[in-house]
Each structure stands twice: as C-alpha cells, then as structure tokens.
C-alpha positions in Angstrom: 29.3 68.0 -23.3 32.6 69.6 -23.0 34.3 66.6 -21.2 36.3 64.9 -23.9 35.8 61.7 -22.1 31.8 61.6 -22.9 32.6 61.4 -26.9 31.5 58.3 -28.2 34.1 57.8 -31.1 36.4 54.9 -30.9 39.6 56.7 -31.4 42.4 56.5 -28.7 41.8 59.1 -25.7 45.5 60.6 -26.6 44.3 61.1 -30.2 41.0 62.6 -29.1 43.0 65.0 -26.9 45.2 66.1 -29.6 42.6 66.5 -32.1 42.3 70.2 -33.1 38.4 69.5 -33.6 37.7 68.2 -30.1 35.4 70.1 -27.9 38.2 70.9 -25.3 40.5 72.2 -28.0 37.7 74.3 -29.7 36.8 75.7 -26.1 40.6 76.6 -25.8 40.8 78.3 -29.2 37.6 80.5 -28.4 39.1 81.2 -24.6 42.4 82.6 -25.8 41.2 84.1 -28.8 38.6 86.1 -26.5 41.9 86.8 -24.0 44.0 88.1 -26.9 41.1 90.3 -28.1 40.4 91.9 -24.7 44.1 92.4 -24.2 44.7 94.2 -27.3 41.5 96.5 -26.6 42.9 97.1 -23.4 46.3 98.1 -24.5 44.5 100.4 -26.9 42.4 102.1 -24.7 45.0 102.6 -22.1 48.0 103.8 -24.0 46.4 105.7 -27.2 45.0 108.2 -24.9 48.2 108.4 -22.9 50.3 109.0 -26.3 52.9 106.8 -24.7 53.8 103.4 -23.7 55.8 105.2 -20.8 52.6 104.7 -18.6 54.0 102.3 -16.2 50.8 102.3 -14.0 48.9 100.9 -17.3 51.7 98.1 -17.8 51.5 97.2 -13.9 47.5 97.0 -14.1 47.6 95.0 -17.1 49.9 92.7 -15.5 47.7 92.2 -12.6 44.6 92.0 -14.3 45.4 90.0 -17.8 47.8 87.7 -16.1 45.4 86.7 -13.5 42.8 86.1 -15.9 45.0 84.2 -18.2 46.1 82.0 -15.4 42.4 81.5 -14.4 41.6 80.6 -18.2 44.5 77.8 -18.4 43.2 76.3 -14.9 39.4 76.1 -16.0 40.3 74.9 -19.5 42.3 72.1 -17.9 40.4 71.3 -14.9 36.6 72.7 -15.2 36.0 73.3 -18.9 32.1 73.7 -18.2 32.6 76.7 -16.0 35.0 78.2 -18.5 32.1 77.7 -21.3 29.6 79.5 -18.8 32.1 82.4 -18.5 32.4 82.8 -22.3 28.9 83.4 -22.8 27.8 87.0 -23.0 24.5 87.0 -24.7 21.9 87.8 -22.3 18.7 86.0 -22.5 16.8 88.7 -20.6 15.5 91.7 -22.5 16.0 94.1 -19.6 19.7 92.8 -19.1 20.4 93.1 -22.7 19.7 96.6 -22.5 21.6 97.2 -19.4 24.6 95.4 -20.4 24.6 97.3 -23.8 25.1 100.5 -21.7 27.3 98.7 -19.5 29.9 97.9 -21.9 29.6 101.6 -23.6 30.4 102.9 -20.1 33.2 100.7 -19.6 34.9 101.6 -23.0 34.6 105.3 -22.1 35.5 105.0 -18.5 38.9 103.3 -19.3 39.9 105.9 -21.8 39.9 108.3 -18.8 43.0 107.2 -17.0 45.2 107.7 -20.3 44.0 111.3 -21.0 44.8 111.9 -17.2 48.1 110.8 -17.5 48.8 112.9 -20.8 47.3 116.2 -19.7 48.0 115.7 -15.9 44.4 116.2 -14.3 44.7 114.6 -11.4 48.3 115.9 -10.6 47.0 119.4 -11.0 44.0 118.8 -8.7 45.7 116.6 -5.8 49.1 116.6 -6.5 51.5 113.6 -7.4 49.9 110.3 -6.0 52.2 108.5 -3.7 53.9 105.5 -4.9 52.6 103.4 -1.7 49.1 104.1 -2.8 49.3 103.0 -6.3 50.9 99.6 -4.9 48.1 99.1 -2.3 45.2 99.8 -5.1 46.9 97.2 -7.4 47.0 94.8 -4.5 43.3 95.5 -3.9 42.5 95.1 -7.6 44.2 91.9 -7.5 42.2 90.8 -4.3 39.0 91.6 -6.3 40.1 89.3 -9.1 41.2 86.4 -6.5 37.6 86.9 -5.1 35.8 86.5 -8.3 38.1 83.5 -8.8 36.9 81.9 -5.5 33.1 82.6 -6.2 33.7 80.6 -9.6 35.5 77.9 -7.5 32.5 77.6 -5.0 29.8 78.1 -7.5 30.3 76.3 -10.9 27.2 78.0 -12.2 28.5 81.6 -12.0 28.3 82.4 -15.5 28.6 86.0 -17.4 24.8 86.0 -18.0 21.8 85.8 -15.9 19.9 82.5 -16.0 19.0 79.3 -14.2 20.1 75.8 -15.4 18.2 72.5 -15.0 20.8 71.2 -12.4 21.6 74.4 -10.6 21.3 74.5 -6.7 21.6 77.3 -4.2 25.0 78.0 -3.0 25.4 79.3 0.7 28.8 78.1 1.4 32.3 80.1 1.1 31.7 83.9 0.2 27.9 83.3 -0.2 27.7 83.2 3.5 28.8 86.7 3.7 26.6 88.2 0.8 24.2 86.9 -1.6 26.1 88.3 -4.7 29.8 87.7 -4.1 30.7 88.1 -7.7 29.4 91.6 -7.8 31.0 92.6 -4.7 34.6 91.3 -5.9 33.9 93.3 -9.2 32.9 96.4 -7.3 36.4 96.1 -5.4 38.2 95.9 -8.5 36.4 98.8 -10.3 36.6 101.0 -7.3 40.7 100.5 -7.0 41.3 100.5 -10.9 41.4 104.6 -11.1 43.7 104.7 -8.2 45.9 101.9 -9.4 46.1 103.9 -12.8 46.8 107.1 -10.6 43.5 108.7 -11.9 41.8 110.5 -9.2 39.5 112.3 -11.8 38.3 109.2 -13.2 37.3 107.5 -9.8 33.5 108.9 -10.2 33.0 107.3 -13.4 34.4 104.0 -12.4 32.0 104.3 -9.2 29.0 104.0 -11.4 29.7 100.2 -11.3 27.6 100.5 -7.9 24.4 101.6 -9.5 24.9 99.3 -12.1 25.1 96.3 -9.6 22.1 97.3 -7.8 20.3 97.4 -11.0 21.6 93.8 -12.1 21.2 92.4 -8.8 17.5 93.5 -8.4 16.6 91.9 -11.8 18.6 88.8 -11.0 17.1 88.1 -7.7 13.7 88.6 -9.4 14.7 85.7 -11.8 16.2 83.5 -9.3 13.4 83.5 -6.8 10.8 82.6 -9.7 12.9 79.8 -10.9 15.7 78.7 -8.6 14.2 76.4 -5.7 15.2 77.5 -2.2 16.5 80.8 -3.2 14.1 82.7 -1.2 14.8 80.7 1.9 18.4 81.5 1.2 17.7 85.3 1.2 16.0 84.9 4.6 19.3 83.5 5.9 21.8 85.8 4.2 20.4 89.4 4.7 22.9 91.2 2.7 23.1 91.5 -1.2 26.3 93.1 -1.9 28.1 94.9 1.0 28.0 93.3 4.5 25.9 95.4 7.1 25.1 98.0 4.3 22.8 96.2 1.5 
C-alpha cells in the first residue's frame, strides 16, 4: 500500500523514507508533477487569450485556486497518501461517465478561455460597465470557500475520489457536510465554478460556467444509481438526507 511502514524490506525506516523509489516518494512526484502541469495549463488559458500578464484578476484567482490545491497536496501527501492517490485517478470505469467527463473537460477548457478574451476585448465592460473591486474580492472569497468546502469533504470522506466507484471497505458517510446534502463535493465545486467568472471580472462567461449545474445533475444521477446498487446502506441514507446538491431545492 501507500503507507511506507507496510513495506517488508529490511532497510531502516529513514532509508526507506529517503528512497526515491519508495511508494510515498513516487506518489509525491506524480502529484506535484500533475500540479505543475495543471498550473502551466491555467496560466496558458488565462493569459494567452488576454494577450498580457497584466490581467491581475487572473493572478489573484490562480493564487487562491493553485495555492489551496498545493497546500492540500502537501497535507495529503504527508498525512493521508491513500486519499491523495484516489484524487489522482481520473480514468472513469463506467462508460457513461467516460463520455460525460470527456465532454466536461472540453467544455472546461473552452470556458476558461473566455475570461482572458473578455479582458482583452472588454465585452463585460461594454455590457455592464466596470465591475466594482469589492465584488471581485467577494467572488474570490467565495471561490476559496468552495475549495475549502471540498477539502472538508475529503477530510470527512476519505473515499471521495475523482472517479465514480465503490471500494470493498467503503461505508456510507452521513456526518459533516453529508448531513446537509448527499453530494457536498459537487456542491462545493458548483460554488467555485459559479463565482469563478466574477472573480475574473467576466460577466459574459457566467452562462458558460453555469453549465456546471446540468453536468453535476447528470453525474449525480449516474453516481446514485451505482451507489444504490453497490454501497450497503446508501438507500437508507438517501431517505434521511433528502437533498442531493442544493438544500431545500434538489
């Protein structure tokens, strides 16, 4: 397993921890390699369309998003490598989810191009005027709240992976954010996405970012079908926790 103490070789623990081929070290290389790749992609999709690095809202957003993710990776790598391993898996096992995620990635890439073009050509400024600075900071704070909520979900539910599936030792979680909605990770992601365009001063891209809602609905319905079939006690949990994504709405 990922825990280096479970290895059976006879080398001292300090030597195993320092070994570049140890499972934990390998996990760290993959995790921070993924992080660096995603960071470079974000820089490209935000600033190349903007045509300048003076798009300060883009830098502020990256500081909030990537700073939080980096800290989370460090924490999970040191304290809970198994959860980090689950978050790194992106290959779906269900064919329906494979198609859905393929389209979602294409949509995400195109959506994140819009704020940069908006900054360059001034579409939102022409439609609604200059956005107040306080609204930008509130939107950044709400984006951060979405990220921190997602981290809370991972803290409560160590099986909250990036892909849909049920593991042999998995149990129903009904504490923390799972007492409010059945899919708090999607709820947190929805908050992040809906405030992202305003954090980037781009009102015209808000409808594109809002497409996260139907995506979450489709993914939740597919996930609940699988969980109801394979996860013991999930049906009873659904009876206790009525709302899937938004309290008192759905």
